[in-house]
C-alpha positions in Angstrom: 100.5 73.1 150.3 102.0 70.0 148.5 101.6 67.3 149.8 104.8 64.7 149.7 102.5 61.5 149.0 101.5 63.0 146.1 105.4 64.2 144.6 106.1 60.2 145.4 104.0 59.9 142.5 105.6 62.2 140.3 108.3 61.3 138.3 112.0 63.2 139.3 111.6 66.0 136.2 108.0 66.5 137.3 109.1 67.4 140.5 111.9 69.7 139.5 109.9 71.9 136.8 107.8 72.2 140.3 110.7 72.9 142.1 111.9 75.6 138.7 108.2 77.6 139.1 107.9 78.3 143.0 111.0 79.5 142.8 110.2 82.1 140.9 106.9 82.0 142.9 109.3 83.2 145.6 111.9 85.1 144.2 109.3 87.4 142.6 106.8 87.3 146.7 110.4 88.4 147.7 109.7 91.5 145.2 107.0 92.4 145.9 108.2 92.0 149.6 110.7 94.4 149.6 108.7 97.0 147.5 105.7 96.4 150.6 102.8 95.6 148.4 102.7 91.6 149.4 99.5 90.9 150.4 100.4 86.9 151.5 104.0 87.3 153.5 103.6 83.4 154.8 103.3 82.4 151.0 106.8 82.6 151.4 107.2 80.3 154.3 104.5 77.9 152.7 106.4 78.2 149.2 110.5 77.8 151.0 109.4 74.7 152.9 107.4 73.3 149.1 110.8 73.9 147.5 112.4 71.9 150.5 109.8 68.7 150.6 109.9 67.6 146.9 114.2 68.4 146.8 113.4 66.2 149.3 111.2 63.6 147.5 113.5 63.9 144.5 116.1 62.7 147.3 114.5 59.5 148.1 114.1 58.3 144.5 118.1 59.0 143.9 118.5 57.4 147.4 115.8 54.3 146.6 117.5 53.2 143.4 
């Protein structure tokens, strides 16, 4: 789980790269879930929340400018 304070210390480009990686991981987890081989189903919700947290911090930075 990513902390919001950690994200606020990152640049917008770093956060966007983090979002891309999280979305790829989310896709892979969803694929595993459909196949029935997922070991930790709670990871899907955690990653979704991490993506939302990242997007919120990016929006905060954009509004601050």
